[in-house]
C-alpha positions in Angstrom: 206.0 181.6 -69.9 205.7 177.9 -69.9 208.8 175.7 -70.3 208.5 172.1 -71.7 211.1 169.9 -73.3 211.4 168.4 -76.8 211.7 164.6 -76.7 212.9 162.4 -79.6 211.5 158.9 -78.9 212.7 155.9 -80.9 209.8 154.1 -82.6 209.3 150.6 -83.9 209.5 150.0 -87.6 206.2 150.9 -89.3 205.4 153.9 -87.1 204.1 156.9 -89.1 204.1 160.6 -88.3 200.7 161.7 -86.9 200.6 164.7 -89.3 202.2 163.7 -92.7 201.7 159.9 -92.2 205.2 159.2 -93.5 207.2 156.4 -91.8 209.8 157.7 -89.3 212.3 156.0 -86.9 211.6 158.6 -84.2 208.7 160.6 -82.9 209.3 164.1 -81.7 207.0 165.3 -78.8 206.8 168.5 -76.7 206.1 167.4 -73.1 207.1 168.0 -69.5 208.6 164.5 -69.0 209.7 161.6 -71.1 207.0 159.5 -69.5 204.3 162.0 -70.6 205.8 162.0 -74.1 205.6 158.3 -74.4 202.0 158.3 -73.1 201.0 161.0 -75.6 202.5 158.9 -78.4 200.9 155.7 -77.2 197.5 157.4 -77.1 198.1 159.0 -80.5 197.7 162.4 -79.0 201.2 163.6 -80.2 204.2 162.4 -82.2 205.6 164.1 -85.2 208.5 163.3 -87.5 211.4 165.7 -87.4 210.4 167.6 -90.5 206.8 168.2 -89.2 208.1 169.2 -85.7 210.4 171.7 -87.4 207.5 173.1 -89.3 205.4 173.4 -86.2 208.1 175.1 -84.2 209.0 177.6 -86.9 205.4 178.4 -87.9 204.1 178.8 -84.3 207.0 181.1 -83.2 208.5 178.8 -80.6 211.9 179.7 -79.1 214.4 177.0 -78.3 216.5 177.6 -75.2 219.1 175.1 -73.9 218.7 174.6 -70.2 221.7 173.3 -68.4 220.9 170.8 -65.6 222.0 173.2 -62.9 220.2 176.2 -64.4 217.2 177.7 -62.5 214.1 178.0 -64.7 213.4 181.4 -63.2 216.8 182.6 -64.2 216.3 181.5 -67.7 212.9 183.1 -67.8 214.4 186.4 -66.6 217.1 186.2 -69.2 214.5 185.6 -72.0 212.4 188.5 -70.7 215.4 190.8 -70.7 216.3 189.7 -74.2 212.7 190.3 -75.4 212.6 193.8 -73.9 216.0 194.6 -75.4 214.9 193.3 -78.8 211.7 195.3 -78.7 213.5 198.5 -77.9 216.0 198.0 -80.8 213.1 197.4 -83.2 211.6 200.8 -82.8 
């Protein structure tokens, strides 16, 4: 499992979503760091409006997990794995 973060970056007036091309005040980007998110937007490699990001996340089957600052990534991964195994057993 790979864990990234979702960043909401304020944009200048006139910016348009890279998918739907509608004007938006913020760009949503999945990246490892805010610096990477800003670089991806600047290079036009990423940056979606909120609606398009929601569509992407729901259609691609992403799971959103809140990570507290003091949480250990491995602990969260273990919890997700336990949940997935439990969910698969109850589906049968």
